[in-house]
N, C-alpha and C positions, 0 to 999 in steps of 0.2 A: 583254569590252569591246564596246560596241555602236557600230559605225561609222556606222550610220544616224543615231543621235542627234547625233554630232559633225558629220556631213555637213549635217544640217538646221540645226544651230546656225551653221555657217559660211555657209550660204546666207542665213539670216536676217541675219547680220552684213553680208553683201555687199549685200543689198537696202537695209538701213538706211543704209549708207555711200553707196550710189548715190543714194538719195533725198535725203540731206543735201547731196550734191554738186550735185544738180539745183536744190534750193531755195536754195542760197547763191550762185548765179551773180551775182545783182544786187549783192551786197555785195562781190564781188571786182573789180568794174569799176573802172577808173582814176578817181581823184578829180579833179573839175573844179576847177582852181585860179583860176578867174575871181573876182577880188576884188570885182567889182561885184555878184556874186550872194550872197556870204557873207563873214563876217568871218574874221579870222585864226584865232581859237580854234575856230570851227566847222570850218574847213579842217583844222586840226590833229587835231580829233576824228575827222573823216571819214577822214583818212589813217591814223590809229591803228586805226580800225575795219576799214579795208581790209586793213591788215597782219595783224590778228588773223584775218580771214577767209581770207587767203592761207595763213597758217600752219595753220589748221584744214584747209584743202584739202590741204596737203602731208601732214598726218598721216592724212587719209582715204585718200589715194593710197598711202601706206606701208602702211596697214592692208589695203587691197585686195590689195597684193602679197603680204602675209603670208597672206591668205585663199587666194589662188591657189596659193601654195606648199603650204599645208596640204592643199588639195584634190588636188594632184598626189601628195602623200605618201599620201593615202588610196588613190588609184588604183593606186599602185605597191606598196601593202601595207607601207609604211614609217612610217605615221602615228604609231604608238605607240613608235617607236624614236628615241632621242636622235641627232641628226645629228652630234654630236661624239664620243660614246663608244660609241654603239650599244646602251646599256642601255635598259630600259623606262622610258617617261615615265609618272609616276603619273596614273591616271585623274582623280583629284581636281584635279590641276594642269591637265589639259586641260579639265575642267569650268569652271574659273575663266577660262581663256583658251584656247579651241580652236585658236589659231594658234601655240601653244608648239611649238618644235621641239627644245628642249633639256631634259634632266632638271634637277632642282633643283640637283644638285651642279655640273654644267657651267655652268648659268646663273649660279651664284654665283662661279665662278672667272674 
């Protein structure tokens, strides 16, 4: 199993998440509730868009934590081991999601 491949994939994921985080700052700003500037439906749409942007940001932050955890597991030599049972995590599973930390059996339980 090639650690360099997975390390590169994790770095790519990190850069993509950080770029998205940077580009979505504007959409997460508080919504102006001044009724003289926009109608009620427009404000409701703006609030909904802001909530979706905030949830996307929360998911990106969670993904960054998973990436950091996977990188630490690479450094300690535990990357291919399930954190729950200690068995080997299938390489195909890690190819789909390089942040996986559990084998398929433990993930399903």
